[in-house]
N, C-alpha and C positions, 0 to 999 in steps of 0.2 A: 515205141518198141524197139528194141536191139535187133539188129540184123545180123549178129554174130552166128556162126555155125554152132548146131548143138551136138554135132557127132563128136567132138572132142573138146576137153577141157583147154582153157586159152589162159596163158600164163601173164604176168602184169604186162611184158613186152610184146604183146599181141601174137605170140607165136604158140602152137599147141605144145602142151605140157610135155607129153612122150618125146617129141621130137628134139625139145629143150635138154630134157635130161639126158637124152643119147648122145645129144652134141657135147655135153660136158664130160659125159664119160669118156668119148673117144678122144678128148683133148687130155684129160689127167689121168685116165686108167683105160687105154686102147684095148688091152686083152679082155677085159669084164665086157666092154661095150661089144665085141665081137661075139663073144658068148651070148649076151642078152639079144642081139640082133638074129642069131641063129636059133633062138630058143622060142618056138611059134608059142607053146603055152604061156610063157612070161609076157611076151608081147600082147596075147590075148587079153590076159588079166590086166596088164597096164592100161590096155585100151578101152576095156571096158569099165575100168575106174574112171577113166577119163569122161565115158559117157555118163555116168551116174553122177559124177561132179557137176558136169556141165547141165544137166537137167535141174540137178538141186540149184545150181547158181541162177539158173533161169527163172526157176519158181520164186526164188529170194526177190530178184529182180522186178518180176512181175507183182508180186505182193506189194514190195515198196511202191512202184509205181501207181498200184490202184489205192495207196494209202493204208492197206489193211492194218489191224490193230493186232499185233501177234498175241497179246494176252486175250483178245477176243476168241482167235482161231482155238487157243488152247481150251475154250470152255464149249467146244462144239464138237459134237459127236462125229468121228471121220466119215462113217458111210451114209448116214441120213442128212447131215449137216444141221439138224436139230441140236438145240442146247442138249448137253451131258447132263447126267444127274446132279452133279456138283451145282452146275450153273441153274438148274431147275430148281433146287431147294434154295438157293440164294435169292432167285428171282421170286418164289413164292413167299418167303418171309418179307421181301419187301413190299409186295402187293398187298399183303395182309395188313402192314404197317400203315401203307395208305389208305386202306379200307376202314381201319378203325379210326384214323385222323378224321378223314372226312365223312364217316359214317354211310359208306355204301357197301353194297354187297360185292363179294367177288366168288367166283366157282372154281372149282377144279374139275377136270373130266380125265379120267384114266382109262385108256382102251387097250385092249390086248387083241392079236390076231388069234382068231381060234384054230386049237390044233397046230400050234407053230412048230411046237417039238416034233411032231408026226410028220410035218412037211419038211423040216430038216432031215429027218430020217430017211424021208422017200426020195428027195430030190437033190440033196446035198447043201453044203455050205454056201456055194455060189449062188444057186438058185434063192436060197434064203436070204443072201445079201441083196438080191434083186426085189425080193418081196419087200424088204426093208424100206428100200428107196422109193417104190412105188408108193407103198403107204405112207411114207413120210411127205412125198407130193400131194398125195390126197387130203391128208391132214391140213397142209399149208393152205391147199385150195378152199377151203372150208372155213378159213378164220379170216378176222381183221387183222390190221396192222398192229393193233394194239395187245392182241392176244400173244402169249408165249407158249410156243411148243417144243417139248423136249423129249427125248428118248430116255424112257425111265429105267429100262433094263432091256434085255436082248429081245423080248417080244412085246413090252408094254410101252406105251406112250403116254405122255401127260400135256394137258393144256390147260395154262392159267388164264382164265376169263376175268379180266376187271370190270368191274361196274355191271355185273351179270348175275340177276338172281336164278333159282333153281329151274324155274320155266324155260327161261332163256338158254340155260347152258344144257338143258335136255334137248331143245332143237338143234344147238350146235353138234351135241353128240350124236342126235340122228343123222345131221348132214353129213358129218364126218363117216358114221356106218354106210351110209347109202353110197358115198363116194368111193369107199375102200371095197364094197362088194361089185360095184359096177365096173371096176378095174380088170381088164383081161391081161393076164400075165403070160406072155410067152418068153421063155428062156430054156436054152439048152435043149430045145426042140420039144419043149413041154409046154402045154396050152392049157390054163386052169385059172381059178379064180379062188379068192380068198374070203371070209367073213370076219367081222368085228364084233365084239363085246364090248360094252361101254359103261362105266359107273360114274356118277354125278354126285357132289357134295358142294354145298354153298356156306360160305361165311356170311353172316354169324348163325344163319338157321340150325347148322349141323354141326358145327365147330368152330372154336375161336382161336385156336392153335394151329400152326402149320402142319404138326405130326398129327394132331386129331383129324384135320381135313383129309389128309393122305390116307388116313386108317378109315375114315367114313367112306371116302372114293373106292377103296380097294374092297371095302365090305359089299357095296354097291355092285362092283365089278364081280365079285363072287357069287353074288345073286343072279346076275344076268348069266355067267356061265352055268349054274346050276339049272337054270330054266331052259337051257339048250343052246345057249348063245345066240350070235347074231342080233342082238337086240339092246336098248338103252334102258339102264335101270339107275333112278334116283333114290337116295336116301329117304 
């Protein structure tokens, strides 16, 4: 990892960008350089730009050092670091294609945080973001490596379960529900917990196309919510 300072951007010659620009101005336009040096607002803006540039540069270097695929990063939700909606649809189509080819089942779980919109209204967007991160971590901890978790929308999450029948998927959904409910959330001096409702559908028992499978999972989720939430329902 580079030991270069992060407080200022570094030019190609190893010199802080601000100092280099000011030195060039003093050489070619001394009057302007004097005015800039006397203007604290301009100085602060330039230095802030340097800091932001240095942070971005360092993040790019770290990403390159870890060999991260920029295209893959574009498929992730920035808050939860789960797959985003576009990646989810792509993965679901691919998994159903494999399931057809090898004649094995595949299940879809869609989960929602009960009363999420009320939580946002009550606690604010920062606490809502903290809830999203805690919920996504609970989902990850309940899955196998081959399972695919995604953020479906603002308050709903989807999990693709390869080679999993309806009974197995319901067990995974229950495990997720329990782990979400057992998490104590402490944020901005607030201490509370949330519950989750889960809908389950399976290929090919309930649907044979990806959009039909999503619709079936959503229908099961709606049934769970109608029954009071904090439960798992399979089609």
